[in-house]
N, C-alpha and C positions, 0 to 999 in steps of 0.2 A: 506632445499631445497627451492629454489625460483621458484614460478610458474609464468609464463608469462601470463598476463591477456589481454583480447581483448581490443582494443582501445576505445570501448564504455563502458568499465567497469568503474564503480565509485568505489573508491574515486577519480580516476584521471579524474575528470570532465572536466578539461581544454583540454583534448584530443578530445572532441566532438565539432562539430559546434554548433552555437546558436540554429538552428532549430532542430538539433538532441537532444540537451539538453532539449528543450521544449517537444519534443515527449517522451523523457525518463521520464521527470517529470510527464507527463500525465499518462503514463502507470504505473509508480511507485505508484501514488495515486490510480489509478483504481484497481490495483492488491491488494493493501492494503485493500481498502474498500470492495471489493468482498470477500476476504479471511476472514476478521474480521467484517462482516456486523452486526451480532447480538451483539458482544461485543461493536461495535461502537454505536449501539442503546442504550445500557446500559449507555454509557457515554454522548451521545448527547441528547437522548430523554428518560431520566429515568422514566418519568411519564407513558411511554408506556409499560415498562417492565412487570408489573403485568398482562397485557392483551395479552402478546405474547404466542403463542402455540409452545413450543420448540419441540414437537413431529413431527411437519411438517416442511419441508424445505422452506426457502425463495426462491422465483423464481425471476430471473432477466429478465426483459422484454426488451431485447435488440432490438427485432424486432419492437416493438411498439415505442421505443425511436428513432430508425432510421427513421421510417416513419414520426414522428413528426419533426425531424431535417431536413428531405428533404423538407417538407412543409415550414418550418421556413425560408429557404433560400430565399423565393420568396415574403415575405410579403412586401408590399409597394415598390416593385421593387428592394429590397436590393440585392446586390451581395453576392455570397458565402463568408463567413467570415473565413473559415478555422478552424482548431482545436486549440482552445485557452483555453479550460477548460475541466473538467471531469464531465460527467453526468451519473447517474445511476437511473434507474427506477425499483423498487422492489415491488413484491407482497408479503406482509408479513402476515402470518397466525395468527389469533387471537383465543383465547380460546373459544370464542363464536361460533366458527365454520365458521365465515366469515373471510375476509381478508381485508387489507387496502393497498392502493398503496402509496409508499413513493418516492418522487422525491428528489434525492440528487445531488446537484450541487456544485462542488468544483472549486473555483478560486485558482489555484496553483501558480500563479506568479503575482498576483496583477493587472492583465490586465483589470479587470472590472472598473478601475478608468477612462478609456477612453470612457465610455458609461454609460447609465443610468442602473445600475445594478438592482435596484428594479423593473424597468419597464420590464427588461428581465425576471426576476423571475415571474412577473405577466403574461407575455405573454406565458411563458412555461405552467403555470397552465391552462390558458384559452384554449390553443390549445389541451392539453391532455384531459381536461375535456370535451371539445366540441366533440372531435373525439371518445372518448371511454366511455363517460357518466359515469365517475368514479371520485369521489372527491379525492383530493390528500392531503397528508401531505408533506410539503416541508421543506427541510433543506439546508442552504447555508453554506459551509465550506470555510473559508478564511485562506489561508496559509501565507498571507502577509496583512498588513493594507491597507484599502481603506479609502478615505475621509469619514468623519462622516455621511454625507447624503447618501452615497452609502452603508454603512455598518449598517444602522439602523434596517434592518429587516422589513421595512414597505414601501409599495407602496401606495401613496395617490394621488388621482385625484379628483378635485371638480370644477364644473362649473354650474351656473344657476340652483341651486337646486338639481343637481345630484352629488352624492359623491360615490367614490369607495375607500375602504380601504382594503388592503391585507397585513396581517402580517404573517411572517414565522420565523422559528428558525434560528439564525445565530450562528455558532460555530467557534471560532477563535483559531487556533492551536498555534498561537504565544503568547497566554496568558494562564495562568494556575498556579496552586499551584505545584511547582516542587517537594516538599517533598511528597505530597499526590500522585502525579503521579508515583514517583519512588517506593512507597510502595504498589501501587495498584496491585491486582491480575488480573486485566483486561488487556489482551495483547494490546488492542487498546490504553490504557493509556500510555504504554511504547512508542508506536509509536507517540502519542501526545507529550510526553516528548522529543523525538528525534526531532520532528518538531519545538518545542519551542526552544530547544537548538540551532538548525540550524539557526533560526532567530536571536537569541542573538549573535551568533558567526559569522554572515554572512560576517564580514569584517576582520576576523582573523582566518587563518588556524591553528594557534597554539591553540586558544581556541577550535576550532572544534575538533582538535586531542584529547585534554583532555576530552572533552565531549563524544567523541566516545568510548574512553577507559572506562569511567564510565558506559556508557549504555551497553557496551558489558559485563562488569562484572555483571550488574543487570540482563541481559538476561540469563547469564549462571546460575544464582541462581534459575531461575524460573522452575517450574515443567511442562512446556508446552511440546508439542510434538516436535520432531526434525523438522518436516515440518513447524510448526508455528515459531520456533526459526529462521529457515533459511529465512522464508519470512520476519520476522521482521528485521533481520540483513541486508538483501538486501535493505529493505526500509531505514533503518538507514544510511547505507553507501551512498545510493543514495541521500537522502534529505540533508545530510551534504556536499556531493561532494567537497572533498578537491581539491584545484587548484594548490597549490605550490608543485613542484616535491619533495622537501625535506620532506614536511609533508606527502606526499603520501608514500614515501619510508620508513619513520619512522613508519607509521601506519602498513604497510605491514610486516616490520621486527618484530614489536612488536606482531602482530597477529600470525605470524609464530612461534615466540617464545612460544606463548601459545600452539600451536599445539604440540610442542616438549615436553611440560610439562603435557600432558594429564594424568589424574589419573582416576581410576575407580570411577564411580558415578558422574563425571563431564563431561560436554559436550561442547566442543568448536567446532563450525561448521567449517569444513575445506574449504579452498578456492575452491578446486575442487568440493566439494559437492554443494556449493552455485552457482558456475558457471554453473553446470549442471542444477540446478533448474531454475535459472533466464533466461538462454538462451533458454532452452526448445527444442533445436534441437537434433535430434537423434545422430548425430556424436559427439556432445558435451557430451551427456549422456554416450555414449560408452567410450569416452576418460576418463570421470570422473570415470566410473565404473572400468576401467582397473587400474587406480591409487588407488582406494579404495581397490580393490582386492589385489593389490600388498602390501598394508599396513595391510592386514589381517582382514579387516572389514567384519562383518557378511553379508551374502547374503540377509537376510531378511531386514537388515537396509539399504543396498544399494538400494534394490528394493523400499523401502518406500521413501527414499530421492529423487530418480531420477524418480519415477513413471514408473518403469520397472517391468515386471513380474519376479518372482523369477526364473522361468525356463529360462528366457532370461539371467539373471545374471549368472546362473549356466553354461549356454552354453558358455558365454564369459570366465568363469573361466576354463572350460574344454578345450576350444580351445587353451588357452594360457598356460594351465597346471601350473597355478600360485601356487607356494609354499606358504604354510602358509595361504591359503584362508580358511576362516571359513564359513561353510554352516549352522551354528547354527541359529535357529529361535529366539533365545533369544538375546536381546541387552539391554544395560542400558538405562533407561529413560533419 
């Protein structure tokens, strides 16, 4: 069966406008980083791992970041610059009982080459520390190369005996050991591999298609939750964003063939499952739930994947009197 996807669905990235593509890229990375923030820390700041307190949750300080961004629009009379990157500010608990703030700044389309990127990182730190009196750990993620002086991870200013040096971690997703990333048990490393492959194949949809199949096979082998796999697959398809219609069609046909070959103990995430998760709208979730129920999927699994209550899923099943609907609370990992 062929499922029609919305026009802003990737891999058919050519169906979106340039501005819509930019917004999609921003949300794609933000969703990935918030979902896998602690695994990301393991990959990007491994020296921090022994000090993390895994018994307490990471808090994302969206309100504090919005206040800083509002103030930042007016320095030196600068006009609003629009959304061109992804920022996260997180309060990360430590085993000492204290916590540290981490500012995570992602350049997802190489747009920092048009300005002084180290200066921007320095100004972010100054504004946040001045307003909240909290020291920051800073990380810059680069999805595409910047000029060497922009990607150095260092801001330096010196004049008449005064010197300011600010260094921060730079993580480049277009570089890495592909074999190690493919074998890693860390879900963020698989996302890193997808971003690296996307950069390598940016000029060839045929290469992208091959890489997408490889990564989907790797994803299927992992023992992660359905939710994590769906999030990673959505990111992988989005960061690759096939543009040629033939490649898009071939990928969808290949993916649907996997659906038809499901076996016990193996988990291929269905098109409708992912569409329900990534769109997040109630009507999309209901449509996805109807299709899953008609295919005999367990109520508990549908509820987990679509973030619906089991009672709501049972209500949909009873309303439509779906034959073959399973209400089992058990489902394969």
